One Martini backbone bead per residue (centre of mass of N, CA, C, O) as a GRO file, in nm:
protein
  366
    1MET     BB    1  -3.407   0.338  -1.915
    2ARG     BB    2  -3.353   0.419  -1.618
    3THR     BB    3  -3.413   0.689  -1.430
    4ARG     BB    4  -3.136   0.703  -1.275
    5SER     BB    5  -2.965   0.681  -1.530
    6ARG     BB    6  -3.075   0.931  -1.677
    7LEU     BB    7  -2.990   1.134  -1.455
    8LEU     BB    8  -2.686   1.079  -1.451
    9TRP     BB    9  -2.634   1.140  -1.751
   10GLY     BB   10  -2.756   1.427  -1.753
   11ALA     BB   11  -2.527   1.533  -1.555
   12ALA     BB   12  -2.255   1.426  -1.689
   13LEU     BB   13  -2.227   1.511  -1.995
   14PRO     BB   14  -2.190   1.823  -1.972
   15PHE     BB   15  -1.939   1.807  -1.793
   16ILE     BB   16  -1.756   1.643  -1.979
   17LYS     BB   17  -1.759   1.837  -2.221
   18LEU     BB   18  -1.642   2.085  -2.072
   19TRP     BB   19  -1.381   1.959  -1.963
   20ILE     BB   20  -1.254   1.866  -2.232
   21LYS     BB   21  -1.264   2.138  -2.385
   22ASN     BB   22  -1.077   2.295  -2.161
   23ARG     BB   23  -0.824   2.066  -2.148
   24TYR     BB   24  -0.845   1.965  -2.453
   25ASP     BB   25  -0.709   1.890  -2.792
   26LEU     BB   26  -0.950   1.810  -3.009
   27LYS     BB   27  -0.957   1.600  -3.307
   28ILE     BB   28  -1.202   1.537  -3.563
   29VAL     BB   29  -1.260   1.230  -3.757
   30GLY     BB   30  -1.567   1.217  -3.821
   31THR     BB   31  -1.869   1.026  -3.727
   32PHE     BB   32  -2.140   0.947  -3.531
   33PRO     BB   33  -2.383   0.740  -3.504
   34GLU     BB   34  -2.659   0.593  -3.431
   35PRO     BB   35  -2.792   0.406  -3.214
   36PRO     BB   36  -2.674   0.103  -3.205
   37TYR     BB   37  -2.333   0.001  -3.087
   38ILE     BB   38  -2.005  -0.088  -3.118
   39LEU     BB   39  -1.737   0.047  -2.931
   40ILE     BB   40  -1.402   0.091  -3.046
   41ALA     BB   41  -1.064   0.125  -2.892
   42ASN     BB   42  -0.788   0.248  -2.815
   43HIS     BB   43  -0.548   0.256  -2.528
   44THR     BB   44  -0.383   0.545  -2.381
   45GLN     BB   45  -0.577   0.630  -2.129
   46ASP     BB   46  -0.799   0.704  -1.868
   47VAL     BB   47  -0.966   0.936  -2.048
   48ASP     BB   48  -1.087   0.806  -2.306
   49PRO     BB   49  -1.398   0.787  -2.243
   50PHE     BB   50  -1.434   1.104  -2.233
   51PHE     BB   51  -1.367   1.168  -2.519
   52LEU     BB   52  -1.604   1.009  -2.642
   53LEU     BB   53  -1.844   1.134  -2.481
   54SER     BB   54  -1.798   1.435  -2.573
   55VAL     BB   55  -1.886   1.359  -2.875
   56ILE     BB   56  -2.142   1.183  -2.857
   57GLY     BB   57  -2.354   1.269  -2.609
   58LYS     BB   58  -2.403   0.968  -2.503
   59PRO     BB   59  -2.462   0.681  -2.375
   60VAL     BB   60  -2.210   0.443  -2.241
   61SER     BB   61  -2.128   0.100  -2.201
   62PHE     BB   62  -1.858   0.016  -2.034
   63ILE     BB   63  -1.582  -0.182  -2.008
   64ILE     BB   64  -1.459  -0.250  -1.674
   65ASN     BB   65  -1.251  -0.282  -1.440
   66ASN     BB   66  -1.300  -0.438  -1.139
   67ALA     BB   67  -1.126  -0.241  -0.961
   68VAL     BB   68  -1.327   0.005  -0.970
   69PHE     BB   69  -1.559  -0.162  -0.796
   70GLN     BB   70  -1.440  -0.167  -0.496
   71ASN     BB   71  -1.575   0.092  -0.461
   72PRO     BB   72  -1.889   0.142  -0.344
   73VAL     BB   73  -1.958   0.422  -0.465
   74VAL     BB   74  -1.855   0.381  -0.753
   75SER     BB   75  -2.014   0.124  -0.809
   76HIS     BB   76  -2.297   0.247  -0.783
   77VAL     BB   77  -2.270   0.447  -1.016
   78LEU     BB   78  -2.183   0.256  -1.249
   79ARG     BB   79  -2.428   0.062  -1.234
   80ASN     BB   80  -2.637   0.306  -1.282
   81MET     BB   81  -2.477   0.346  -1.578
   82ASP     BB   82  -2.427   0.056  -1.709
   83MET     BB   83  -2.174  -0.075  -1.640
   84ILE     BB   84  -1.906  -0.319  -1.707
   85SER     BB   85  -1.772  -0.585  -1.541
   86LYS     BB   86  -1.411  -0.692  -1.553
   87GLN     BB   87  -1.167  -0.924  -1.550
   88LYS     BB   88  -0.863  -0.922  -1.628
   89GLU     BB   89  -0.732  -1.176  -1.823
   90THR     BB   90  -1.029  -1.298  -1.872
   91SER     BB   91  -1.286  -1.509  -1.927
   92ASP     BB   92  -1.638  -1.382  -1.997
   93LEU     BB   93  -1.960  -1.469  -2.068
   94ARG     BB   94  -2.123  -1.252  -1.916
   95THR     BB   95  -2.018  -1.012  -2.076
   96ILE     BB   96  -2.119  -1.095  -2.355
   97TYR     BB   97  -2.416  -1.114  -2.276
   98LYS     BB   98  -2.446  -0.814  -2.193
   99VAL     BB   99  -2.371  -0.686  -2.458
  100LEU     BB  100  -2.601  -0.813  -2.628
  101LYS     BB  101  -2.831  -0.706  -2.454
  102TYR     BB  102  -2.774  -0.401  -2.490
  103ILE     BB  103  -2.788  -0.388  -2.797
  104LYS     BB  104  -3.081  -0.497  -2.821
  105SER     BB  105  -3.186  -0.238  -2.637
  106GLY     BB  106  -3.016   0.023  -2.779
  107ARG     BB  107  -2.722   0.031  -2.694
  108THR     BB  108  -2.399   0.142  -2.615
  109VAL     BB  109  -2.083  -0.030  -2.640
  110GLY     BB  110  -1.766  -0.013  -2.473
  111ILE     BB  111  -1.433  -0.108  -2.613
  112PHE     BB  112  -1.110  -0.184  -2.496
  113ALA     BB  113  -0.947  -0.423  -2.661
  114GLU     BB  114  -0.674  -0.444  -2.487
  115GLY     BB  115  -0.759  -0.382  -2.163
  116ASN     BB  116  -0.502  -0.178  -2.172
  117ALA     BB  117  -0.307   0.064  -2.124
  118THR     BB  118  -0.040   0.187  -2.261
  119TRP     BB  119   0.316   0.196  -2.188
  120ASP     BB  120   0.454   0.277  -2.505
  121GLY     BB  121   0.245   0.385  -2.750
  122VAL     BB  122   0.149   0.086  -2.840
  123SER     BB  123  -0.046  -0.133  -2.978
  124LYS     BB  124  -0.211  -0.420  -2.932
  125ASN     BB  125  -0.304  -0.715  -3.019
  126VAL     BB  126  -0.636  -0.843  -3.113
  127TYR     BB  127  -0.820  -1.125  -3.003
  128GLY     BB  128  -1.059  -1.355  -2.985
  129GLY     BB  129  -1.347  -1.256  -2.840
  130THR     BB  130  -1.364  -0.984  -2.990
  131SER     BB  131  -1.352  -1.091  -3.278
  132LYS     BB  132  -1.603  -1.277  -3.257
  133LEU     BB  133  -1.807  -1.055  -3.188
  134LEU     BB  134  -1.760  -0.882  -3.456
  135ASP     BB  135  -1.830  -1.150  -3.651
  136ARG     BB  136  -2.147  -1.185  -3.630
  137GLY     BB  137  -2.291  -0.949  -3.836
  138THR     BB  138  -2.532  -0.787  -3.641
  139ILE     BB  139  -2.322  -0.557  -3.547
  140PRO     BB  140  -2.252  -0.251  -3.516
  141ILE     BB  141  -1.938  -0.071  -3.592
  142VAL     BB  142  -1.721   0.152  -3.404
  143ALA     BB  143  -1.406   0.301  -3.480
  144VAL     BB  144  -1.137   0.440  -3.267
  145ARG     BB  145  -0.855   0.636  -3.328
  146ILE     BB  146  -0.608   0.725  -3.094
  147SER     BB  147  -0.409   1.021  -3.116
  148GLY     BB  148  -0.188   1.147  -2.855
  149GLY     BB  149  -0.275   1.041  -2.574
  150TYR     BB  150   0.002   0.942  -2.469
  151LEU     BB  151   0.155   1.220  -2.497
  152VAL     BB  152  -0.021   1.362  -2.280
  153ASN     BB  153  -0.027   1.063  -2.099
  154PRO     BB  154   0.201   0.894  -1.986
  155ARG     BB  155   0.194   0.620  -1.789
  156TRP     BB  156   0.474   0.684  -1.634
  157ALA     BB  157   0.380   0.964  -1.564
  158ASP     BB  158   0.305   1.226  -1.332
  159LYS     BB  159   0.261   1.428  -1.581
  160ARG     BB  160   0.100   1.620  -1.787
  161ARG     BB  161   0.025   1.732  -2.108
  162TYR     BB  162  -0.001   1.966  -2.393
  163GLY     BB  163  -0.197   1.852  -2.680
  164PRO     BB  164  -0.285   1.681  -2.945
  165ILE     BB  165  -0.597   1.496  -3.024
  166GLU     BB  166  -0.702   1.220  -3.225
  167LEU     BB  167  -1.021   1.126  -3.376
  168ASN     BB  168  -1.083   0.829  -3.568
  169ILE     BB  169  -1.384   0.762  -3.750
  170LYS     BB  170  -1.531   0.429  -3.813
  171GLU     BB  171  -1.713   0.195  -4.006
  172PHE     BB  172  -1.818  -0.150  -3.946
  173SER     BB  173  -1.886  -0.530  -3.980
  174ASP     BB  174  -1.608  -0.631  -3.849
  175SER     BB  175  -1.278  -0.720  -3.739
  176SER     BB  176  -1.139  -0.494  -3.918
  177ALA     BB  177  -1.157  -0.274  -3.696
  178LEU     BB  178  -0.885  -0.350  -3.550
  179ASP     BB  179  -0.695  -0.217  -3.757
  180HIS     BB  180  -0.779   0.083  -3.708
  181ILE     BB  181  -0.669   0.080  -3.387
  182GLN     BB  182  -0.388   0.075  -3.474
  183GLN     BB  183  -0.120   0.235  -3.272
  184SER     BB  184   0.152   0.477  -3.314
  185ASP     BB  185   0.266   0.763  -3.168
  186TRP     BB  186   0.549   0.768  -3.307
  187GLU     BB  187   0.474   0.766  -3.604
  188TRP     BB  188   0.280   1.006  -3.583
  189GLN     BB  189   0.492   1.210  -3.468
  190ARG     BB  190   0.694   1.203  -3.709
  191LYS     BB  191   0.475   1.343  -3.898
  192THR     BB  192   0.378   1.595  -3.713
  193GLY     BB  193   0.551   1.736  -3.465
  194TYR     BB  194   0.431   1.776  -3.201
  195LEU     BB  195   0.373   1.952  -2.903
  196TYR     BB  196   0.425   1.865  -2.539
  197LYS     BB  197   0.354   2.052  -2.278
  198GLY     BB  198   0.565   2.051  -1.974
  199SER     BB  199   0.655   1.974  -1.657
  200SER     BB  200   0.847   1.742  -1.541
  201ARG     BB  201   0.879   1.503  -1.772
  202ALA     BB  202   1.048   1.275  -1.593
  203ALA     BB  203   0.840   1.208  -1.397
  204GLY     BB  204   0.844   0.847  -1.349
  205ILE     BB  205   1.078   0.691  -1.511
  206GLU     BB  206   1.117   0.440  -1.313
  207ARG     BB  207   0.885   0.260  -1.444
  208ILE     BB  208   1.074   0.202  -1.728
  209ILE     BB  209   1.367   0.243  -1.588
  210TRP     BB  210   1.566  -0.014  -1.442
  211PHE     BB  211   1.814   0.035  -1.632
  212CYS     BB  212   2.094   0.152  -1.731
  213PRO     BB  213   2.171   0.222  -2.063
  214ALA     BB  214   2.488   0.234  -2.007
  215CYS     BB  215   2.568   0.038  -1.732
  216GLN     BB  216   2.319  -0.157  -1.628
  217ALA     BB  217   2.221  -0.070  -1.368
  218PHE     BB  218   2.020  -0.130  -1.094
  219SER     BB  219   1.832   0.117  -0.973
  220THR     BB  220   1.982   0.427  -1.087
  221VAL     BB  221   1.731   0.584  -1.200
  222ASN     BB  222   1.640   0.932  -1.217
  223ALA     BB  223   1.454   1.223  -1.171
  224LYS     BB  224   1.508   1.568  -1.328
  225GLY     BB  225   1.275   1.720  -1.448
  226ASN     BB  226   1.359   1.665  -1.799
  227ASP     BB  227   1.548   1.438  -1.663
  228ALA     BB  228   1.759   1.154  -1.673
  229TYR     BB  229   1.965   0.974  -1.424
  230CYS     BB  230   2.275   0.827  -1.323
  231PHE     BB  231   2.427   0.779  -1.004
  232LYS     BB  232   2.672   0.599  -1.108
  233CYS     BB  233   2.770   0.720  -1.417
  234GLY     BB  234   2.614   1.015  -1.507
  235ASN     BB  235   2.412   0.972  -1.706
  236SER     BB  236   2.181   1.131  -1.949
  237TRP     BB  237   1.823   1.212  -2.028
  238HIS     BB  238   1.597   1.366  -2.258
  239ILE     BB  239   1.268   1.502  -2.236
  240SER     BB  240   1.080   1.605  -2.478
  241GLU     BB  241   0.807   1.772  -2.639
  242THR     BB  242   0.773   1.501  -2.828
  243GLY     BB  243   0.847   1.241  -2.610
  244PHE     BB  244   1.136   1.183  -2.638
  245ILE     BB  245   1.434   0.991  -2.544
  246SER     BB  246   1.693   1.097  -2.679
  247GLY     BB  247   1.532   1.008  -2.966
  248HIS     BB  248   1.359   0.790  -2.821
  249SER     BB  249   1.125   0.578  -2.785
  250VAL     BB  250   0.949   0.412  -2.551
  251HIS     BB  251   0.934   0.150  -2.705
  252HIS     BB  252   1.242   0.116  -2.724
  253VAL     BB  253   1.315   0.137  -2.425
  254VAL     BB  254   1.143  -0.105  -2.324
  255LYS     BB  255   1.271  -0.320  -2.503
  256GLU     BB  256   1.557  -0.288  -2.374
  257GLN     BB  257   1.473  -0.347  -2.080
  258LYS     BB  258   1.380  -0.640  -2.129
  259LYS     BB  259   1.658  -0.744  -2.214
  260MET     BB  260   1.801  -0.672  -1.942
  261LEU     BB  261   1.622  -0.849  -1.768
  262GLU     BB  262   1.696  -1.120  -1.894
  263GLN     BB  263   2.000  -1.096  -1.831
  264PHE     BB  264   1.972  -1.062  -1.525
  265LEU     BB  265   1.844  -1.347  -1.487
  266LYS     BB  266   2.058  -1.519  -1.634
  267GLU     BB  267   2.286  -1.418  -1.411
  268ARG     BB  268   2.153  -1.452  -1.122
  269GLN     BB  269   2.076  -1.172  -0.961
  270LEU     BB  270   1.811  -1.329  -0.805
  271LYS     BB  271   1.907  -1.554  -0.606
  272LYS     BB  272   1.874  -1.328  -0.411
  273ASP     BB  273   1.734  -1.121  -0.215
  274LYS     BB  274   1.546  -0.811  -0.311
  275GLU     BB  275   1.491  -0.481  -0.262
  276ILE     BB  276   1.247  -0.228  -0.427
  277GLY     BB  277   1.007  -0.138  -0.221
  278ASP     BB  278   0.714  -0.002  -0.145
  279ALA     BB  279   0.387  -0.142  -0.031
  280HIS     BB  280   0.040  -0.232  -0.089
  281LEU     BB  281  -0.185  -0.485   0.041
  282ASN     BB  282  -0.458  -0.667  -0.123
  283MET     BB  283  -0.711  -0.920  -0.035
  284TRP     BB  284  -0.949  -1.138  -0.198
  285HIS     BB  285  -1.212  -1.348  -0.185
  286GLY     BB  286  -1.373  -1.452  -0.456
  287LYS     BB  287  -1.642  -1.579  -0.337
  288GLU     BB  288  -1.686  -1.377  -0.086
  289LYS     BB  289  -1.597  -1.075  -0.146
  290LYS     BB  290  -1.369  -1.034   0.080
  291LYS     BB  291  -1.141  -0.926   0.282
  292TYR     BB  292  -0.845  -1.098   0.383
  293VAL     BB  293  -0.600  -0.883   0.340
  294SER     BB  294  -0.384  -0.627   0.496
  295GLY     BB  295  -0.081  -0.445   0.389
  296GLN     BB  296   0.269  -0.344   0.452
  297GLY     BB  297   0.590  -0.295   0.270
  298ARG     BB  298   0.846  -0.468   0.139
  299ILE     BB  299   0.974  -0.564  -0.161
  300ILE     BB  300   1.068  -0.911  -0.224
  301ILE     BB  301   1.298  -1.047  -0.456
  302ASN     BB  302   1.325  -1.329  -0.685
  303ASP     BB  303   1.347  -1.607  -0.918
  304GLN     BB  304   1.048  -1.728  -0.784
  305SER     BB  305   0.959  -1.472  -0.600
  306PHE     BB  306   0.746  -1.268  -0.384
  307GLU     BB  307   0.737  -1.034  -0.103
  308LEU     BB  308   0.454  -0.917   0.114
  309ALA     BB  309   0.350  -0.881   0.422
  310GLY     BB  310   0.415  -1.208   0.463
  311ASN     BB  311   0.365  -1.267   0.151
  312ARG     BB  312   0.398  -1.531  -0.088
  313PHE     BB  313   0.469  -1.527  -0.453
  314PHE     BB  314   0.454  -1.747  -0.709
  315TYR     BB  315   0.489  -1.712  -1.040
  316GLY     BB  316   0.358  -1.998  -1.136
  317LYS     BB  317   0.065  -1.912  -0.971
  318ILE     BB  318   0.000  -1.680  -1.159
  319ASN     BB  319  -0.297  -1.498  -1.265
  320ALA     BB  320  -0.428  -1.245  -1.438
  321LEU     BB  321  -0.210  -1.041  -1.526
  322ASN     BB  322  -0.198  -0.686  -1.424
  323THR     BB  323  -0.245  -0.338  -1.478
  324PHE     BB  324  -0.335  -0.038  -1.284
  325MET     BB  325  -0.262   0.212  -1.404
  326SER     BB  326   0.068   0.300  -1.254
  327THR     BB  327   0.048   0.142  -0.941
  328MET     BB  328  -0.095  -0.140  -1.021
  329LEU     BB  329  -0.107  -0.479  -0.920
  330GLU     BB  330  -0.277  -0.766  -1.072
  331PHE     BB  331  -0.411  -1.089  -0.943
  332LEU     BB  332  -0.436  -1.439  -0.937
  333TYR     BB  333  -0.435  -1.653  -0.625
  334GLY     BB  334  -0.614  -1.873  -0.656
  335PRO     BB  335  -0.892  -1.751  -0.468
  336TYR     BB  336  -0.734  -1.474  -0.508
  337LEU     BB  337  -0.737  -1.126  -0.505
  338VAL     BB  338  -0.460  -0.922  -0.604
  339ARG     BB  339  -0.340  -0.600  -0.470
  340ILE     BB  340  -0.072  -0.370  -0.569
  341LYS     BB  341   0.073  -0.078  -0.429
  342THR     BB  342   0.318   0.105  -0.629
  343ARG     BB  343   0.486   0.364  -0.738
  344TYR     BB  344   0.717   0.208  -0.956
  345ASN     BB  345   0.681  -0.144  -0.972
  346ALA     BB  346   0.451  -0.266  -1.153
  347PHE     BB  347   0.586  -0.306  -1.437
  348PHE     BB  348   0.826  -0.468  -1.342
  349LEU     BB  349   0.672  -0.705  -1.216
  350LEU     BB  350   0.523  -0.792  -1.465
  351ASN     BB  351   0.790  -0.864  -1.627
  352LEU     BB  352   0.919  -1.054  -1.424
  353ILE     BB  353   0.690  -1.265  -1.421
  354LYS     BB  354   0.670  -1.324  -1.724
  355THR     BB  355   0.964  -1.413  -1.769
  356THR     BB  356   0.972  -1.642  -1.557
  357ARG     BB  357   0.733  -1.807  -1.667
  358ARG     BB  358   0.861  -1.880  -1.936
  359TRP     BB  359   1.093  -2.043  -1.812
  360LEU     BB  360   0.926  -2.246  -1.654
  361GLN     BB  361   0.783  -2.363  -1.906
  362CYS     BB  362   1.038  -2.447  -2.071
  363PHE     BB  363   1.151  -2.631  -1.806
  364GLY     BB  364   0.906  -2.763  -1.640
  365LYS     BB  365   0.855  -2.589  -1.340
  366GLN     BB  366   0.537  -2.516  -1.308
   0.00000   0.00000   0.00000
């Protein structure tokens, strides 16, 4: 390891351990072996890497979304700590090569196999490149299932809660490790019944409830304290200290919202332009890696495209679509990397684009 990397890690690790110990209630099942190995885990929230580092107590080269590297100061620090940059939702042989190179040199490489923190508290299935990498048979694998991380910090929420987080550590020799990290915080919570205390637990609920569950009106649900309410029909829903929304898991709520979105589109409710909120737009030219355009304005959507700051994006031409944190939508559009910051509408736009793209593909219009 380079001297500057060793110095950065030497300063960072004690701070991370102290911060996590004082702020989070971690429960550890199992132990970490000596490096090198590939470390894989489910992705519950942004702090997940720090949970792992606080227990391992040694440097880990995590694969991190390229969006984090856009800030030059942050990028400089991360690269000097040997973190690995990768564009989400794209295949990247250079990333695989770097992982193998680091492992061979005796380092530990960390992979959040889903590539994205969960929006609903349930892990996504992971296949493809990650599975093939783990099945090489020559690389030790340590899998960590994180339980309760989503309940402490639901991706949709503005405020964190305080409650238990469990790290379950096991060693594997192949891609069966991926089964170990499959996690539903809702099934786990029904067994444990832990409380996750916090104020204004409904704040940010607009990110996942786009239609009133009672009257199905679009964009009429707001947060107030620990409750969500519809200003059109007057119905309300309570977010309890167990994390459930009036007895329903967020996984169930999001599933129902996606069904309502499909019906909304089927009824041609977006035949005409509709404004849904303010946003900030940044675009970079992929090859030149310099900012192409920056602007802000209202997001205007219809059933074919959306417009922001004078730029129109057709759903059928969007690739590598993903969300970053709770407020950013990111995708590739031709030669451009596009990043949109919007307070509440990133997850809605993600699902709007995905749903419309499926229809375009089905009817051969893409």
